[in-house]
SELOVEX-127524 format. One line per 8 residues: their letters; for each residue x, y, z of C-alpha. Coordinates in Angstrom, 2 decimals, padded with zeros to 5 digits. Layout:
N
a> X/Y/Z  ...
//
This chain:
335
mctnfkvp> -037.90/-010.57/-022.12  -035.16/-010.24/-024.68  -034.37/-008.84/-028.68  -032.20/-010.09/-030.88  -031.85/-008.97/-034.41  -029.63/-008.22/-037.00  -029.53/-004.90/-038.94  -028.74/-004.18/-042.90
takdgtve> -025.55/-005.53/-043.95  -023.14/-002.53/-044.38  -021.87/-001.37/-047.80  -018.13/-002.50/-046.62  -019.71/-006.05/-045.91  -020.00/-005.86/-041.84  -022.57/-008.35/-040.23  -024.08/-006.77/-037.05
vgrslefp> -026.12/-008.15/-034.32  -028.14/-006.82/-031.63  -029.37/-008.10/-028.86  -031.36/-006.56/-024.98  -031.51/-008.71/-022.06  -034.81/-007.60/-020.46  -034.85/-009.44/-016.87  -034.81/-009.00/-013.17
tamptsla> -031.89/-007.71/-011.64  -031.65/-010.53/-009.35  -029.81/-012.49/-012.18  -026.24/-011.58/-011.54  -024.52/-011.13/-015.55  -020.61/-010.98/-016.08  -018.49/-010.99/-018.82  -016.81/-014.04/-019.86
vlpsdfrg> -013.84/-015.48/-022.13  -013.30/-019.29/-022.89  -009.94/-020.02/-024.08  -009.79/-021.34/-027.72  -008.94/-024.95/-026.00  -011.43/-024.79/-023.24  -012.38/-028.34/-022.24  -016.04/-028.88/-021.20
wfagadgq> -018.16/-031.43/-019.95  -021.91/-032.61/-019.90  -023.32/-032.74/-016.18  -024.88/-035.97/-015.04  -028.46/-035.20/-013.80  -027.51/-033.97/-010.50  -025.55/-031.40/-011.98  -022.37/-032.81/-010.66
srgsgwta> -021.06/-035.88/-012.07  -019.80/-035.86/-015.29  -020.36/-037.79/-018.63  -019.09/-036.94/-021.89  -016.28/-034.51/-022.51  -015.17/-031.88/-025.22  -012.58/-029.72/-026.30  -013.08/-026.00/-027.97
thgvvgmc> -011.32/-025.06/-031.53  -012.33/-021.10/-030.88  -012.30/-018.73/-028.44  -015.71/-017.35/-026.88  -016.21/-013.58/-025.63  -020.19/-013.29/-024.11  -021.87/-013.03/-021.12  -022.23/-015.59/-018.54
vfdepsvl> -024.49/-015.42/-015.26  -023.86/-016.25/-011.51  -020.22/-016.05/-012.43  -019.91/-019.09/-014.04  -017.93/-018.50/-017.40  -019.31/-021.56/-019.14  -023.18/-020.74/-018.73  -023.13/-018.27/-021.34
idglntag> -026.11/-016.61/-022.37  -024.97/-014.51/-024.74  -021.52/-014.66/-026.85  -019.45/-014.52/-030.09  -016.66/-016.76/-031.38  -013.27/-016.58/-033.29  -015.13/-017.56/-036.21  -017.79/-015.48/-036.81
lsmhvlym> -020.61/-016.89/-034.75  -022.93/-015.55/-032.09  -025.24/-017.04/-029.80  -028.17/-016.05/-028.02  -030.15/-017.36/-024.88  -033.82/-015.60/-025.27  -036.67/-016.61/-022.20  -040.02/-018.67/-023.25
pgacayqp> -041.93/-019.00/-020.72  -044.80/-021.51/-022.13  -043.03/-022.25/-025.47  -040.37/-024.65/-024.07  -040.22/-028.34/-023.29  -036.75/-029.98/-022.30  -036.56/-033.61/-022.43  -035.98/-035.99/-019.44
yrgddtdv> -032.20/-037.06/-018.69  -031.37/-040.02/-020.47  -028.10/-040.81/-019.03  -026.51/-041.65/-022.17  -023.73/-039.85/-024.29  -026.31/-037.87/-026.23  -027.44/-035.61/-022.97  -026.41/-032.31/-022.94
aetelgaw> -028.30/-029.76/-020.51  -029.74/-026.27/-022.25  -027.03/-024.05/-019.95  -024.17/-025.90/-021.72  -025.29/-025.23/-025.33  -023.91/-022.02/-025.29  -019.91/-022.68/-024.29  -020.20/-025.90/-026.49
llgtcast> -021.76/-024.80/-029.36  -019.90/-021.74/-029.72  -016.57/-023.58/-028.76  -016.79/-026.16/-031.19  -018.70/-024.62/-034.61  -017.83/-021.96/-036.83  -021.41/-021.64/-038.90  -025.00/-022.10/-038.38
advkaame> -024.55/-025.30/-040.34  -022.18/-026.74/-038.27  -024.88/-025.92/-035.39  -027.50/-027.83/-036.73  -024.89/-030.95/-037.52  -023.44/-030.89/-033.89  -027.26/-031.03/-032.70  -028.10/-034.30/-034.46
grnvwgad> -028.77/-036.85/-032.27  -028.80/-034.61/-028.80  -031.24/-034.93/-025.63  -031.66/-031.36/-024.53  -032.77/-031.76/-020.54  -033.52/-029.24/-018.10  -030.94/-027.83/-015.50  -031.16/-025.05/-012.54
pgmgfvpp> -028.28/-022.36/-013.38  -028.65/-021.10/-009.57  -031.85/-019.48/-010.34  -033.98/-021.33/-008.40  -035.99/-023.22/-011.03  -035.40/-024.38/-014.83  -035.37/-021.49/-016.71  -037.32/-021.64/-020.65
chllfhda> -035.20/-020.50/-022.83  -034.23/-020.86/-026.36  -031.16/-019.93/-028.57  -030.62/-017.72/-031.59  -027.30/-018.41/-033.45  -026.20/-015.68/-036.45  -022.97/-015.98/-038.71  -022.44/-013.88/-041.64
rssialef> -024.85/-015.19/-044.17  -027.76/-016.82/-042.25  -029.61/-017.35/-038.68  -031.39/-019.75/-037.38  -033.75/-020.56/-033.78  -033.30/-023.45/-031.74  -036.39/-024.08/-030.12  -037.72/-027.25/-027.60
hpdgwkis> -041.05/-028.73/-028.41  -042.78/-031.39/-026.23  -041.49/-033.62/-028.79  -037.81/-032.87/-028.93  -035.53/-030.02/-029.85  -036.06/-027.98/-033.57  -034.00/-025.96/-035.69  -035.57/-023.41/-037.95
nnptsvat> -034.37/-021.10/-040.66  -035.03/-017.52/-039.49  -035.43/-015.27/-042.84  -035.92/-011.97/-041.17  -032.72/-012.77/-038.54  -035.15/-011.47/-035.57  -036.20/-013.17/-032.47  -037.80/-012.48/-028.90
nspyldwh> -039.79/-014.39/-026.77  -042.77/-016.52/-026.58  -044.41/-018.17/-028.55  -042.46/-020.26/-031.26  -040.86/-018.46/-034.21  -043.52/-020.25/-036.86  -046.29/-018.16/-034.95  -044.50/-015.16/-034.97
ltnlenyv> -043.66/-015.37/-038.69  -047.24/-015.82/-039.76  -047.82/-012.81/-037.43  -046.06/-010.52/-039.93  -049.04/-011.31/-042.33  -050.60/-008.88/-039.85  -048.63/-005.93/-040.51  -047.68/-005.65/-044.79
glaptnpa> -049.03/-002.25/-045.13  -046.42/-000.43/-042.91  -044.26/001.91/-044.70  -041.37/004.63/-043.91  -043.12/006.82/-046.09  -046.32/008.74/-045.84  -049.57/006.88/-047.98  -050.95/009.22/-050.41
aarvgdme> -053.64/011.64/-049.49  -057.25/010.09/-049.89  -060.73/011.43/-051.05  -064.07/010.44/-049.23  -067.01/012.14/-050.86  -065.51/015.69/-051.20  -063.30/015.61/-048.68  -059.55/015.08/-049.31
ispfgqgq> -057.90/013.08/-046.21  -054.04/013.78/-045.82  -051.52/012.53/-043.25  -050.95/014.57/-040.39  -047.51/014.99/-039.92  -044.70/012.54/-040.35  -044.41/008.68/-039.76  -047.86/007.76/-040.71
glmglpgs> -046.62/005.05/-042.90  -046.02/003.32/-039.45  -049.60/003.63/-038.03  -050.24/000.35/-036.92  -046.57/-000.51/-035.68  -047.23/-002.29/-032.21  -045.89/-000.40/-029.25  -045.75/-002.71/-026.51
ytaparfv> -043.28/-004.52/-024.68  -045.23/-008.14/-025.66  -042.97/-010.59/-027.41  -045.31/-010.48/-030.59  -045.35/-006.69/-030.47  -041.40/-006.47/-030.02  -041.01/-009.22/-032.79  -042.80/-006.86/-035.29
ravaltam> -041.37/-003.58/-034.27  -037.85/-005.36/-034.96  -038.41/-006.47/-038.03  -039.98/-003.31/-039.33  -036.97/-001.11/-038.14  -034.32/-003.20/-039.00  -036.02/-004.02/-042.42  -036.19/000.04/-043.12
adqpddar> -033.25/001.20/-041.86  -030.85/002.68/-044.07  -028.05/000.56/-045.50  -024.59/001.37/-043.09  -021.87/002.65/-045.01  -019.44/000.98/-042.61  -018.53/-001.08/-039.63  -018.83/001.95/-037.38
aaeqcalh> -022.15/002.95/-038.75  -023.68/-000.78/-038.52  -022.96/-000.85/-034.76  -024.63/002.60/-034.22  -027.71/001.74/-036.21  -027.91/-001.20/-033.76  -027.85/000.69/-030.93  -030.78/002.85/-032.08
vlnsfdiv> -032.61/-000.29/-032.86  -031.79/-001.41/-028.98  -033.16/002.15/-027.67  -036.34/001.12/-028.93  -036.91/-001.53/-026.69  -035.25/000.18/-023.25  -037.76/-000.33/-020.69  -038.31/002.35/-017.72
ggsikeaf> -038.05/000.95/-014.44  -041.09/000.44/-012.55  -043.05/000.21/-016.03  -043.21/-003.68/-016.19  -042.90/-005.73/-012.87  -043.11/-009.63/-012.36  -043.00/-012.09/-010.19  -039.49/-014.05/-009.79
gqtglvde> -038.40/-016.91/-008.18  -038.70/-016.51/-004.23  -037.66/-012.83/-004.80  -041.38/-011.76/-004.95  -042.33/-008.63/-007.37  -039.26/-007.29/-008.84  -038.63/-004.80/-012.01  -038.25/-006.16/-015.66
vtvwdtvv> -035.40/-003.77/-016.82  -033.30/-003.69/-019.49  -030.18/-005.22/-017.74  -027.77/-004.88/-020.80  -027.60/-005.13/-024.75  -024.95/-006.03/-026.63  -023.54/-005.11/-030.18  -021.84/-008.15/-032.06
nltglrya> -019.79/-007.66/-035.07  -019.58/-010.99/-036.53  -017.28/-009.83/-039.51  -014.96/-007.51/-037.28  -015.29/-009.75/-034.13  -015.95/-006.93/-032.03  -017.73/-007.86/-028.79  -019.89/-004.92/-027.30
yrtmtdpt> -022.33/-003.74/-024.22  -023.62/-001.40/-022.35  -025.62/-001.60/-019.00  -028.84/-000.40/-017.39  -027.12/002.30/-015.32  -023.95/002.75/-017.75  -024.36/003.89/-021.12  -020.58/003.77/-022.25
vyvvdlks> -019.95/001.09/-024.39  -017.07/-001.35/-023.95  -015.79/-003.36/-027.07  -013.74/-006.22/-026.67  -011.74/-007.32/-029.51  -011.27/-010.76/-030.12  -008.67/-010.46/-032.68  -006.75/-008.96/-029.53
tdfggper> -007.77/-011.20/-026.76  -005.93/-013.74/-025.52  -007.90/-017.00/-025.54  -004.31/-018.74/-024.45  -005.21/-018.38/-020.61  -007.52/-020.04/-018.50  -011.64/-019.17/-018.41  -012.43/-016.03/-016.63
vvplswdg> -014.93/-013.66/-015.70  -014.71/-010.16/-015.88  -017.22/-007.52/-013.86  -019.53/-005.11/-016.03  -019.45/-001.85/-014.86  -022.59/-000.47/-013.57  -021.26/003.03/-012.41  -021.81/005.33/-015.49
dfmpvta> -022.72/009.17/-015.03  -023.15/011.98/-017.47  -019.94/013.26/-018.64  -019.22/017.38/-017.40  -018.46/019.45/-020.42  -017.21/023.38/-020.26  -019.93/025.94/-022.10
//
């Protein structure tokens, strides 16, 4: 479970993306930095032997899994392109490994495309002729997923269908999980009556019926944590949000939208690999400033928002992993 969206472009031109990671904590995540000249390799079918290679032209900051900085599930590059890997059970079909120069594992897509692409158009061009196969990053199974990309002007979804991958333009800039994006876009037609203002009073016979308090324009907004419900909710909240004045206001807007998807531990449980029944929780949120090149995050046990400024990050050194903070606390004040 994950939710990804853009908030309204700020008056100063800031473009901000929010993303939540809802997943069992059994999958360890860390902050990763990939240098601007990072040398990557496409793995062989055994996950070890190396096929063809590639060299990055952009530095990248993001979230990686299992302390492998190149296995990214979220990130921003120095060109202002962001990438977000979201879980897609039941709506993901990788292709068999071919053994030629077209093969790329789903675990390699994030680092490769962020390292070499500056826009969503570049992502489309880079994917031409590629064959995406499924690899296990250390979870004990091949994770079904799709990838969302945003630049300052557009958003796309890279999804994996039985007949191959497909890139779709995303006019809402919103994504959640299964089913495929086209289904979610069609489902929005069930919610065209949502509005930020209360409906007018109506008459039934001799009786006038008036709204009972504020917020009645959002009656019917789905409140569950299912992927279809979160998609509709994210579209509604971002479409109705006031336009932020500047970068700070845009970042705050993204945080407020993310708050509506936060999962209380214990409210959702699922079977996870060999671990058994575990909590589904909001492990972390990211707030990505595409125009200001800021990558911000907070974790489930530390509400402090930490920010990496890509403009001052050293992308000349080796790739590296930075542990996340999980030890936040309430800040005491003197009253």
